[in-house]
Backbone bond lengths (Angstrom), bond angles and torsions (degrees), N, CA, C in turn:
res aa  C-N    CA-C-N  psi(-1)  N-CA   C-N-CA  omega(-1)  CA-C   N-CA-C  phi
1 X - - - 1.537 - - 1.526 105.43 -
2 X 1.435 110.13 143.15 1.547 112.40 -176.27 1.479 109.68 -83.11
3 X 1.393 116.00 156.41 1.386 122.35 -177.23 1.455 112.99 -73.38
4 X 1.278 125.03 124.98 1.367 127.57 173.11 1.596 116.12 -65.18
5 X 1.295 111.87 -18.28 1.441 117.81 177.54 1.491 119.87 -60.40
6 X 1.368 116.29 -27.02 1.385 126.95 -178.41 1.448 122.28 -105.22
7 X 1.313 114.93 10.40 1.455 119.83 -179.83 1.526 116.04 -60.66
8 X 1.299 111.04 -29.28 1.595 111.66 177.28 1.399 117.89 -83.66
9 X 1.437 113.39 1.70 1.408 112.33 172.75 1.568 106.77 -98.68
10 X 1.379 112.52 104.83 1.386 118.97 -165.55 1.575 108.16 -102.50
11 X 1.226 122.36 21.23 1.438 126.19 -179.68 1.594 107.19 -85.69
12 X 1.249 122.35 -24.29 1.440 133.36 -173.98 1.506 102.32 -81.09
13 X 1.408 112.41 127.44 1.408 114.28 178.97 1.544 116.23 -67.67
14 X 1.249 120.31 -28.65 1.447 126.55 179.86 1.587 108.13 -69.65
15 X 1.357 109.42 -46.65 1.488 116.30 178.11 1.654 113.26 -63.58
16 X 1.319 115.39 -36.91 1.417 116.16 176.83 1.473 109.20 -69.62
17 X 1.297 124.32 -37.00 1.370 123.38 176.60 1.479 112.62 -66.48
18 X 1.274 118.90 -49.02 1.504 118.99 177.09 1.496 109.03 -64.73
19 X 1.215 130.27 -42.76 1.438 125.43 170.38 1.538 115.75 -51.36
20 X 1.332 116.73 -48.79 1.459 122.72 175.99 1.546 113.61 -61.28
21 X 1.355 114.41 -41.98 1.385 118.22 -179.67 1.654 112.19 -65.01
22 X 1.342 113.62 -46.20 1.418 116.76 175.62 1.503 113.57 -61.67
23 X 1.318 114.73 -43.09 1.555 113.29 178.67 1.524 111.42 -69.66
24 X 1.452 119.65 -30.20 1.391 116.89 175.28 1.550 117.01 -62.72
25 X 1.282 111.52 -46.91 1.481 114.77 179.26 1.622 108.71 -63.77
26 X 1.281 116.32 -39.99 1.514 115.35 -175.36 1.650 106.47 -67.78
27 X 1.194 117.97 -47.48 1.481 118.43 174.82 1.464 116.16 -56.86
28 X 1.411 111.98 -43.60 1.418 118.27 174.71 1.398 116.41 -51.79
29 X 1.325 113.73 -45.12 1.498 124.38 176.33 1.515 114.56 -48.55
30 X 1.420 106.50 -57.16 1.590 112.42 179.60 1.519 107.77 -61.60
31 X 1.303 122.38 -46.04 1.511 123.34 -176.10 1.521 106.45 -53.75
32 X 1.374 114.59 -52.87 1.507 114.17 -166.80 1.522 110.81 -66.52
33 X 1.310 113.63 -36.02 1.594 120.89 177.48 1.551 103.24 -63.68
34 X 1.226 115.36 -48.73 1.567 115.82 -173.31 1.484 109.36 -61.25
35 X 1.262 120.86 -44.75 1.470 121.73 -176.17 1.565 105.76 -68.42
36 X 1.281 115.72 -39.70 1.581 111.87 177.45 1.449 114.55 -62.62
37 X 1.341 117.49 -29.54 1.473 118.47 176.73 1.452 116.42 -87.63
38 X 1.388 114.72 8.66 1.402 118.82 173.45 1.696 115.92 85.97
39 X 1.325 110.00 12.94 1.461 113.09 178.71 1.516 111.41 -92.35
40 X 1.303 117.30 156.27 1.369 128.66 -171.51 1.670 107.85 -90.60
41 X 1.234 118.13 118.03 1.572 120.35 173.64 1.460 108.30 -92.58
42 X 1.207 125.21 120.29 1.393 128.60 -172.75 1.601 108.16 -94.09
43 X 1.318 115.25 -42.58 1.475 124.07 -178.39 1.497 111.53 -157.78
44 X 1.328 119.02 147.83 1.482 124.22 169.78 1.519 107.03 -133.50
45 X 1.337 121.94 143.94 1.317 123.18 175.84 1.580 114.84 -150.21
46 X 1.143 121.51 154.21 1.484 126.14 176.49 1.470 110.99 -130.12
47 X 1.350 108.98 153.07 1.449 119.03 178.23 1.556 118.41 -118.84
48 X 1.412 119.91 158.74 1.397 121.26 -178.88 1.482 112.76 -57.60
49 X 1.363 119.57 -27.69 1.517 120.15 -173.40 1.544 108.66 -84.73
50 X 1.357 117.60 6.39 1.552 116.49 175.57 1.549 110.98 100.81
51 X 1.396 114.76 -6.37 1.477 114.63 -174.66 1.495 108.03 -90.54
52 X 1.323 111.96 171.96 1.379 115.79 -174.11 1.473 107.86 -169.66
53 X 1.280 120.17 168.76 1.539 128.61 176.93 1.408 113.84 -158.73
54 X 1.270 115.59 142.16 1.463 122.05 172.93 1.486 108.73 -123.05
55 X 1.295 118.57 127.45 1.463 123.98 -176.45 1.673 102.76 -94.21
56 X 1.248 116.98 103.98 1.505 124.46 -172.37 1.513 102.52 -124.84
57 X 1.382 109.24 144.08 1.288 116.86 179.33 1.554 117.77 -64.28
58 X 1.294 125.61 159.45 1.438 127.00 -173.02 1.663 109.92 -59.57
59 X 1.300 106.81 143.17 1.541 114.94 -177.04 1.430 109.22 -115.04
60 X 1.338 125.86 16.25 1.425 118.30 -170.49 1.613 108.20 -74.23
61 X 1.212 122.81 -10.65 1.406 120.67 -179.64 1.569 113.42 -87.60
62 X 1.251 111.14 -6.22 1.534 116.95 179.49 1.516 108.85 -84.67
63 X 1.396 119.09 158.34 1.361 120.45 176.45 1.536 114.30 -60.74
64 X 1.271 116.21 155.24 1.512 117.37 -175.75 1.550 114.29 -55.10
65 X 1.229 116.80 -42.85 1.451 125.43 -178.94 1.530 106.70 -59.08
66 X 1.291 119.97 -47.87 1.500 123.87 177.79 1.495 111.80 -59.21
67 X 1.504 117.46 -42.02 1.382 120.78 -179.25 1.538 110.93 -61.90
68 X 1.337 114.71 -42.20 1.375 120.85 -176.25 1.640 108.06 -68.96
69 X 1.292 113.29 -42.95 1.571 116.48 173.66 1.525 109.81 -52.16
70 X 1.260 115.89 -45.84 1.499 113.73 179.43 1.536 113.57 -59.44
71 X 1.309 112.69 -48.75 1.515 122.46 173.68 1.605 108.19 -40.14
72 X 1.300 113.78 -63.10 1.544 123.31 -166.21 1.515 110.54 -87.48
73 X 1.352 121.04 0.39 1.384 123.95 -175.60 1.731 108.86 -62.23
74 X 1.225 114.70 -40.44 1.448 118.77 176.44 1.612 113.87 -60.48
75 X 1.245 110.22 -51.58 1.500 117.52 177.83 1.531 109.64 -53.89
76 X 1.278 119.49 -52.33 1.392 126.29 -179.56 1.546 114.48 -64.35
77 X 1.254 116.35 -38.65 1.437 117.94 171.13 1.548 119.61 -60.40
78 X 1.382 108.50 -36.98 1.395 115.35 173.11 1.591 112.69 -67.91
79 X 1.271 113.49 -31.25 1.503 115.69 178.84 1.673 105.90 -67.44
80 X 1.354 112.29 -47.12 1.436 117.34 -175.63 1.561 112.26 -53.27
81 X 1.449 113.81 -34.63 1.378 115.63 -168.93 1.430 109.57 -115.72
82 X 1.414 121.47 24.06 1.411 130.03 167.19 1.481 107.26 59.58
83 X 1.310 122.77 46.28 1.469 125.34 177.62 1.653 107.64 -111.91
84 X 1.338 108.90 102.69 1.437 112.61 -177.28 1.575 115.60 -61.24
85 X 1.247 120.18 149.80 1.448 124.16 -179.33 1.585 110.56 -101.40
86 X 1.346 113.47 134.99 1.473 114.63 170.10 1.426 119.59 -77.81
87 X 1.314 124.02 168.70 1.330 126.85 -165.02 1.581 116.71 -48.14
88 X 1.326 111.68 -37.08 1.462 120.16 -176.74 1.390 115.69 -94.76
89 X 1.355 120.67 -7.11 1.536 126.30 -173.92 1.534 105.73 -64.14
90 X 1.400 109.16 133.40 1.457 123.34 174.79 1.493 115.96 69.56
91 X 1.237 117.59 14.35 1.521 119.30 170.43 1.489 115.39 -57.24
92 X 1.315 115.27 -39.30 1.423 118.90 175.93 1.584 111.57 -65.17
93 X 1.409 109.35 -45.92 1.478 113.81 175.38 1.623 115.41 -55.49
94 X 1.432 112.76 -44.76 1.439 113.04 172.69 1.581 119.65 -56.64
95 X 1.417 106.74 -42.20 1.512 116.29 -174.28 1.572 103.68 -60.37
96 X 1.516 115.68 -45.09 1.359 114.33 -176.16 1.566 115.74 -62.80
97 X 1.275 116.19 -33.89 1.438 124.81 169.59 1.456 109.85 -53.10
98 X 1.370 112.55 -58.41 1.534 117.10 -171.85 1.467 104.92 -60.70
99 X 1.359 126.98 -46.35 1.373 126.80 176.04 1.605 117.25 -53.71
100 X 1.270 112.08 -39.97 1.482 116.75 177.73 1.612 109.10 -65.82
101 X 1.392 119.44 -33.19 1.406 117.33 -175.19 1.580 112.39 -104.31
102 X 1.269 120.96 10.63 1.427 125.92 179.10 1.433 116.91 -49.22
103 X 1.314 119.71 -36.53 1.497 116.61 -165.56 1.652 100.02 -106.09
104 X 1.170 118.98 16.45 1.537 121.66 177.75 1.442 111.02 -97.23
105 X 1.393 117.81 156.40 1.446 125.85 171.98 1.562 112.53 -70.14
106 X 1.174 121.61 158.35 1.451 118.79 -176.90 1.580 110.74 -59.21
107 X 1.246 116.73 -39.01 1.568 119.07 176.77 1.503 108.54 -61.56
108 X 1.327 123.46 -52.56 1.372 128.16 -174.75 1.598 106.99 -62.09
109 X 1.273 119.07 -41.86 1.417 123.45 -178.55 1.559 107.45 -62.83
110 X 1.217 117.95 -43.50 1.533 123.09 177.81 1.448 109.25 -63.79
111 X 1.353 121.31 -42.07 1.547 123.55 -176.71 1.478 109.19 -66.56
112 X 1.443 114.38 -43.47 1.533 113.89 -179.49 1.449 113.04 -71.96
113 X 1.331 118.31 -37.36 1.511 120.86 174.12 1.403 114.01 -53.77
114 X 1.390 115.68 -45.89 1.409 125.47 -179.14 1.637 111.59 -63.30
115 X 1.303 108.89 -44.49 1.483 116.22 -176.64 1.567 108.60 -71.04
116 X 1.322 114.17 -34.22 1.562 118.28 179.31 1.452 105.96 -68.42
117 X 1.385 125.22 -47.42 1.448 124.29 -178.91 1.544 110.04 -63.30
118 X 1.314 123.26 -42.30 1.409 122.06 176.51 1.478 113.59 -63.00
119 X 1.375 114.86 -36.12 1.445 117.22 -176.56 1.617 108.41 -69.88
120 X 1.414 115.51 -38.19 1.434 118.63 176.40 1.622 108.42 -64.06
121 X 1.271 116.25 -46.80 1.486 119.07 179.94 1.531 113.26 -54.38
122 X 1.392 114.45 -43.34 1.395 120.02 177.86 1.472 120.15 -62.22
123 X 1.480 109.21 -42.62 1.570 115.32 177.39 1.542 107.92 -68.09
124 X 1.213 116.81 -42.81 1.496 122.33 -166.90 1.618 107.13 -71.47
125 X 1.397 111.16 -48.83 1.452 111.85 -174.67 1.584 112.80 -60.18
126 X 1.238 116.26 -27.47 1.548 124.65 177.46 1.548 115.02 -74.91
127 X 1.435 111.37 -14.11 1.460 119.09 -175.90 1.509 120.78 -133.51
128 X 1.381 106.06 36.27 1.531 115.94 -179.31 1.437 112.42 -60.59
129 X 1.370 124.23 -40.13 1.445 118.51 176.41 1.441 113.68 -69.59
130 X 1.145 127.05 -36.08 1.470 133.97 167.54 1.557 110.49 -49.91
131 X 1.188 113.93 -51.76 1.589 120.46 176.76 1.502 110.77 -57.09
132 X 1.375 113.92 -47.74 1.510 118.10 -177.21 1.399 109.54 -67.17
133 X 1.268 120.31 -40.06 1.681 123.88 -178.19 1.501 103.47 -62.74
134 X 1.434 121.07 -54.41 1.455 117.28 -173.41 1.494 107.05 -69.14
135 X 1.265 131.38 -32.34 1.446 137.34 177.34 1.494 106.51 -53.25
136 X 1.391 114.88 -55.12 1.449 122.37 179.69 1.488 114.26 -62.91
137 X 1.360 114.46 -38.76 1.534 115.79 177.27 1.508 108.35 -66.68
138 X 1.329 119.93 -40.08 1.463 119.28 -178.73 1.548 112.33 -69.40
139 X 1.380 117.95 -31.96 1.445 119.20 178.18 1.590 101.35 -70.20
140 X 1.145 124.63 -35.36 1.438 122.59 -174.31 1.627 109.35 -77.71
141 X 1.372 116.64 -41.89 1.549 116.29 -174.07 1.449 108.78 -101.37
142 X 1.244 123.58 -24.71 1.513 130.01 -170.12 1.481 114.65 71.56
143 X 1.369 118.31 -34.52 1.506 123.49 174.52 1.464 112.19 -133.48
144 X 1.334 114.20 132.94 1.481 122.42 174.90 1.504 111.91 -120.87
145 X 1.310 118.68 127.26 1.548 120.03 178.90 1.445 104.07 -114.52
146 X 1.462 109.56 137.41 1.433 109.56 178.63 1.423 112.50 -79.74
């Protein structure tokens, strides 16, 4: 397994490829779940340092478990495809989940987090080929606009 300490050193060809691959699967997870939930994806892109972003229409109208599923979809897609995360990966995703759950009790928060993760897994598991195809396209193009 590669060392996570060197992921920010993007001059090495192997590290660049691994960073791009990890980001591609992460962003593909978000996009696939967003599309399943009926959201519009305007653009998705990945960077050599392993970062990425998907421009997805707002999800506030969705049930809370679906909103959480959208947030954790990238993390779960990386797990499905054995793509390790570096130290700061998914911090924004975790922050969004915390914001969504901020006003709930600890018990309610746990129940919604659990439901959101299960929902993400359910959606992703049924769409693994779609995730692979999109990740490959991202690896090749780095940026996809709708």
